[in-house]
Structure formats: C-alpha cells, structure tokens
C-alpha positions in Angstrom: -3.2 142.9 135.7 -6.5 143.3 133.8 -9.7 142.0 135.2 -13.1 141.4 133.6 -16.4 142.7 134.9 -20.1 142.5 134.2 -22.3 145.3 135.6 -26.1 145.7 135.3 -28.3 148.7 136.0 -31.8 147.1 135.8 -34.7 149.1 134.5 -37.6 149.4 137.0 -38.3 146.3 139.2 -35.7 143.7 139.1 -36.8 140.6 137.1 -35.2 137.9 139.3 -36.3 135.1 137.1 -33.2 135.6 134.9 -30.9 135.2 137.9 -30.0 131.9 139.4 -28.2 133.4 142.4 -27.3 136.8 143.9 -25.3 137.8 146.9 -25.1 140.8 149.3 -21.9 141.7 151.0 -23.2 144.1 153.7 -26.5 145.6 154.9 -25.1 149.0 153.9 -24.7 149.3 150.2 -21.3 149.9 148.8 -21.0 153.1 146.7 -18.9 153.5 143.6 -18.7 157.2 144.6 -17.2 156.6 148.0 -13.4 156.5 148.0 -13.2 154.4 151.2 -15.2 151.7 149.5 -12.8 151.5 146.5 -10.9 148.3 147.5 -14.1 146.3 148.2 -15.9 147.7 145.2 -12.9 146.7 143.0 -12.9 143.1 144.3 -16.7 142.9 144.0 -16.8 144.2 140.4 -14.2 141.6 139.3 -15.8 138.6 141.1 -17.5 136.0 139.0 -21.1 136.8 137.9 -22.8 140.2 137.4 -22.8 143.1 139.8 -26.1 144.8 140.1 -26.0 148.6 140.5 -28.7 151.0 141.7 -29.3 154.4 139.9 -27.4 156.0 142.8 -24.3 153.9 141.9 -24.5 151.6 144.9 -24.0 147.9 144.6 -27.2 146.1 145.5 -25.9 142.5 144.7 -22.8 140.8 143.3 -21.9 137.4 142.0 -25.2 137.2 140.3 -25.4 134.2 138.0 -27.7 134.5 134.9 -29.9 131.5 134.1 -28.1 130.0 131.1 -31.3 128.4 129.9 -32.5 131.9 129.0 -29.4 132.8 126.9 -29.6 132.9 123.2 -27.6 130.2 121.5 -25.4 130.7 118.4 -22.8 133.2 117.2 -19.4 133.6 118.7 -20.3 135.2 122.0 -18.8 133.9 125.2 -20.8 133.3 128.3 -20.1 136.7 129.8 -21.1 138.6 126.6 -24.2 136.4 126.2 -25.2 137.1 129.8 -24.6 140.9 129.2 -26.9 140.8 126.2 -29.7 139.1 128.2 -29.3 141.6 131.1 -29.2 144.5 128.6 -32.8 143.7 127.6 -33.9 144.6 131.1 -31.7 147.7 131.6 -28.1 148.7 130.9 -25.4 146.1 131.0 -21.7 146.8 130.7 -19.2 144.0 129.9 -15.5 144.8 130.5 -13.2 142.2 129.0 -9.7 141.3 130.2 -8.4 142.5 126.9 -9.7 146.0 127.8 -12.7 146.2 125.5 -15.9 147.6 126.9 -19.3 146.6 125.4 -22.6 148.3 126.4 -25.9 146.5 125.9 -29.2 148.4 126.2 -32.5 147.1 125.2 -33.1 144.3 122.7 -30.5 145.5 120.2 -28.3 142.5 119.3 -25.4 144.8 118.5 -23.6 146.2 121.5 -22.0 149.6 121.6 -18.2 149.0 121.7 -16.2 151.7 123.7 
C-alpha cells in the first residue's frame, strides 16, 4: 500500500510562523539512518502534516500543519503540494504522493523538480 509524505529540511533557523502546530514523539530524535527506528520513522513520515528533518537526518518534529493563510491560491495544486511549495521557500521540501510521484521544492522556484 502506498502512502504519501511531506518532509522538510529547513534552512537556518526554523521560521515557526508558517506552522500552526508541530509535535515531538520522544526526547531522543529518531534517525532515518538507524535501522531500529525504521518502523516508527515510517509511521511518522506517513502521518498527516509535514515531518521536519535536521541536517543529520533526524526527525525533529512531525505532524506539522502549515498555516493555510500563507499558501498561494490558484492553479491545480492540492493542499499537500501547496504546503510543500511554501516550505520549500525556507529550505528543501519533498512531497511524495500516493501515486508514487516525488516532487522536490527548493527556494522560491514555482516549478518543482519531479523525480
């Protein structure tokens, strides 16, 4: 079964004004590189909202909801892709769709890289 995911690697200090909420699972960050963390990482990455990653590939927050009042209107983007585009302005955002497509947003470029 395919799942969707939205991951964000923020640039510099995290601009929390674009997030309505964010959650932490544990006091010890989960690592994408640690095999024993894989089941929890998988559930976290596929939960609603964005997952925030640190440069060392640890999860710093999950279930982060983007402030919809800051999203650009228009076009045919869904909510997840619009959120990814906004997050991409402040770092690297990766949107994995249930259909298997992967879109990468970086900077203010309106056109994502499709993998």
